[in-house]
C-alpha positions in Angstrom: -4.6 -23.9 -4.5 -7.5 -22.5 -6.7 -10.6 -21.1 -5.9 -12.2 -24.2 -6.1 -10.6 -25.7 -3.0 -10.1 -22.8 -0.6 -11.4 -24.0 2.8 -11.1 -20.2 3.7 -9.4 -17.0 2.5 -7.5 -16.8 5.3 -5.9 -20.4 4.5 -5.4 -19.0 1.0 -3.2 -16.2 2.1 -1.5 -18.4 4.6 -0.7 -20.9 1.7 0.5 -18.2 -0.6 3.2 -17.1 2.5 4.1 -20.5 3.5 4.8 -21.7 -0.1 6.4 -18.7 -1.5 3.7 -18.4 -4.0 1.5 -15.0 -5.2 -2.1 -14.1 -6.0 -3.8 -11.2 -7.2 -7.1 -9.4 -6.0 -9.5 -7.2 -7.9 -10.7 -4.0 -5.9 -14.3 -3.0 -6.6 -15.4 0.5 -5.4 -19.2 0.0 -5.3 -19.8 3.9 -5.9 -17.7 3.8 -9.6 -19.4 0.2 -9.9 -22.8 1.8 -10.4 -21.6 4.7 -12.2 -20.4 2.6 -15.4 -20.3 -0.4 -17.2 -16.7 -1.6 -16.1 -17.5 -3.9 -13.6 -19.6 -5.8 -15.9 -17.0 -5.9 -18.7 -14.4 -7.2 -16.0 -16.6 -9.8 -14.8 -16.9 -11.1 -18.2 -13.3 -11.0 -19.0 -12.4 -12.4 -15.5 -10.3 -15.9 -15.2 -12.2 -17.6 -12.2 -9.7 -20.0 -11.6 -6.8 -17.5 -11.1 -8.3 -14.4 -9.1 -7.7 -14.7 -5.7 -10.1 -12.7 -4.5 -12.5 -9.7 -5.2 -12.4 -6.8 -2.5 -15.2 -4.6 -2.3 -15.3 -1.4 -0.5 -14.0 2.5 -0.9 -13.0 5.3 1.3 -16.4 7.2 0.1 -19.6 5.7 -0.7 -22.6 8.0 -0.7 -25.2 5.5 -2.1 -25.6 2.3 0.0 -24.9 -0.3 -2.8 -22.4 -2.9 -1.6 -24.9 -5.5 -1.3 -25.9 -5.1 -4.7 -22.3 -5.0 -5.9 -21.6 -8.1 -4.0 -24.6 -9.9 -5.7 -23.6 -9.3 -9.1 -19.9 -10.4 -8.7 -21.4 -13.5 -7.6 -23.7 -13.9 -10.2 -21.1 -14.0 -12.6 -18.0 -15.5 -10.5 -19.9 -17.4 -7.4 -16.3 -19.4 -7.2 -14.5 -16.6 -6.4 -14.2 -15.2 -2.8 -15.5 -11.8 -2.1 -13.9 -10.0 0.9 -14.9 -6.6 2.3 -12.6 -4.0 2.4 -14.7 -1.5 4.1 -13.8 2.2 4.4 -16.2 2.4 7.6 -18.9 0.4 9.4 -21.5 1.0 7.0 -19.7 -1.2 4.4 -20.7 -4.3 5.7 -22.7 -6.7 4.0 -24.0 -10.2 5.2 -23.7 -11.2 1.3 -19.7 -11.4 1.4 -17.6 -14.2 2.4 -15.2 -12.5 4.6 -13.9 -8.9 5.7 -10.8 -7.3 6.2 -11.2 -6.1 9.7 -9.0 -3.3 9.3 -6.7 -1.5 11.8 -5.0 1.5 10.4 -2.1 1.3 12.2 -0.3 3.8 10.3 -2.3 6.5 11.4 -3.0 8.1 14.8 -7.1 8.5 14.2 -8.6 7.0 17.3 -11.8 6.2 15.3 -10.0 3.8 12.8 -7.6 2.5 15.7 -10.5 1.2 17.7 -13.8 3.4 17.3 -15.1 1.9 14.1 -14.0 -1.5 15.0 -16.1 -1.3 18.5 -19.2 -0.4 16.2 -18.7 -3.2 14.0 -17.9 -5.9 16.2 -21.5 -6.9 17.8 -22.4 -7.2 13.9 -19.4 -9.3 13.0 -19.2 -11.3 16.1 -22.0 -13.8 15.6 -22.0 -13.5 11.6 -20.7 -16.1 9.3 -18.5 -13.8 7.9 -14.6 -15.0 8.1 -13.1 -12.1 9.7 -9.2 -11.4 8.8 -7.4 -9.2 11.5 -5.5 -6.8 9.4 -2.6 -4.1 10.3 -3.7 -1.4 7.6 -0.8 1.0 6.5 -0.9 3.9 4.4 2.5 4.5 2.6 3.4 7.3 -0.1 5.0 10.6 -0.6 2.8 11.8 -3.4 -0.7 13.9 -3.4 -2.9 12.9 -0.6 -5.1 9.7 -1.5 -8.8 9.5 -1.0 -7.9 7.3 1.9 -5.7 9.5 3.9 -8.0 12.3 3.3 -10.9 10.9 4.7 -9.0 9.1 7.3 -7.4 12.4 8.3 -3.8 10.5 8.5 -0.6 11.2 7.2 0.8 8.0 5.2 4.4 6.8 6.4 7.0 8.1 4.1 8.4 5.9 1.5 12.1 6.8 2.5 11.8 5.3 6.1 11.6 1.4 5.7 12.7 1.4 9.5 9.4 3.1 10.6 7.2 1.0 8.5 8.8 -2.3 9.8 8.3 -0.7 13.4 4.8 -0.1 12.7 4.2 -3.5 11.3 6.0 -5.1 14.2 3.7 -3.3 16.8 0.5 -4.7 14.8 1.9 -8.0 15.0 2.7 -7.9 18.7 -0.9 -6.6 19.1 -2.2 -9.6 17.3 -2.7 -8.7 13.6 -2.4 -11.8 11.5 -2.3 -10.1 8.0 -0.8 -6.9 6.5 -1.8 -4.3 3.5 0.5 -1.7 2.7 -1.6 0.5 0.4 -0.5 3.8 -1.6 -4.3 4.3 -1.7 -6.6 4.5 -4.8 -5.3 5.8 -7.7 -1.8 6.6 -6.3 0.6 8.2 -8.9 3.2 5.7 -7.5 2.8 2.1 -6.1 4.2 1.1 -2.2 8.1 1.7 -2.4 9.7 -1.9 -3.2 12.1 -1.2 -0.2 9.1 -0.8 2.2 7.7 -4.0 0.8 11.0 -5.7 1.3 11.9 -4.4 4.7 8.0 -5.5 6.1 8.1 -8.9 4.3 11.5 -9.8 5.8 10.6 -8.6 9.1 7.3 -9.9 9.6 6.1 -13.8 8.9 2.7 -12.7 8.0 0.7 -12.7 4.7 1.5 -9.3 3.3 -1.2 -7.4 0.6 0.2 -4.7 -1.5 -1.9 -2.3 -3.5 -2.4 1.3 -4.8 -0.7 2.7 -7.7 -0.2 -0.9 -9.4 -1.0 0.0 -13.0 1.6 -2.0 -15.3 2.7 -5.5 -15.2 6.0 -4.5 -14.4 5.1 -2.5 -11.0 3.2 -5.3 -10.2 6.2 -7.8 -10.7 8.0 -5.5 -8.8 5.7 -5.5 -5.9 5.8 -9.5 -6.1 9.7 -9.7 -6.1 10.0 -7.2 -3.2 8.0 -9.7 -0.9 4.0 -9.0 -1.4 2.2 -12.3 -1.4 -1.1 -10.6 -2.8 -1.3 -7.5 -5.0 -4.3 -5.6 -5.7 -5.4 -4.2 -9.0 -8.4 -1.5 -8.6 -8.6 2.0 -10.5 -6.0 0.8 -13.2 -8.8 -1.7 -14.4 -11.0 0.9 -14.6 -9.1 2.4 -17.2 -7.6 -0.5 -18.9 -9.5 -3.9 -18.1 -7.1 -5.5 -20.5 -4.3 -5.3 -17.5 -5.8 -8.0 -15.5 -5.0 -10.6 -18.3 -1.5 -9.0 -18.6 -0.8 -9.2 -14.8 -2.7 -12.6 -14.1 -0.1 -14.0 -17.0 2.6 -12.5 -15.1 1.8 -14.1 -11.8 1.2 -17.6 -13.5 4.8 -17.4 -14.9 6.3 -16.1 -11.6 4.4 -18.9 -9.5 5.8 -21.5 -12.1 9.3 -20.1 -12.0 9.2 -21.1 -8.2 8.5 -24.7 -8.8 7.1 -25.1 -5.8 3.7 -27.1 -4.7 
């Protein structure tokens, strides 16, 4: 299932999950994209038939340049879906193809459990964006990430897979259709493979995993543990060539599954 024949991004994620295949998403922080030329280099380098989507968003955006970033991506890679990964309600854009409608189920900040969602709902309800209800879970034991600091929440501990599973189960029972395990932007370590495996085995829903994936080996570990879609972000700013390496690994991984 390539970018050219996707009916929707949710259908693409569901296809990955149902057939055991794996995908890769590229996370673009508009704030960082406007400060240097790395996004231009990445778009020139990108493999349009292999990238699952571009995620656009960040924990803190001081300039409202989300529209500009999306239009730049679409100008060079029009066949790749652009999905919003918003840090708050101001990061919405009608130029995107869809939005991860996030609920931070790992935290207890009411603004991110329902407040921001209520504020965004009237804008999204009649929009043309594909809305993907997503249970968002911060995981990790290292220094506070931007996401945990801005959200004022404590990540789920890496040593407590049962707690992560219970959190995901609650999100599932509340109607979340997709799940995102995130170590946070620029995390020193990715999400623990035991956490990924425990959640993937219990919750039969598409699972996205990101944060701290800065080598092909870490990407492969996340996929083998049960991630359906892995996310590269910060690591590509430092090493754009990592994209090609991980895409090759994902392609080999999918070929080894021998599935259609």
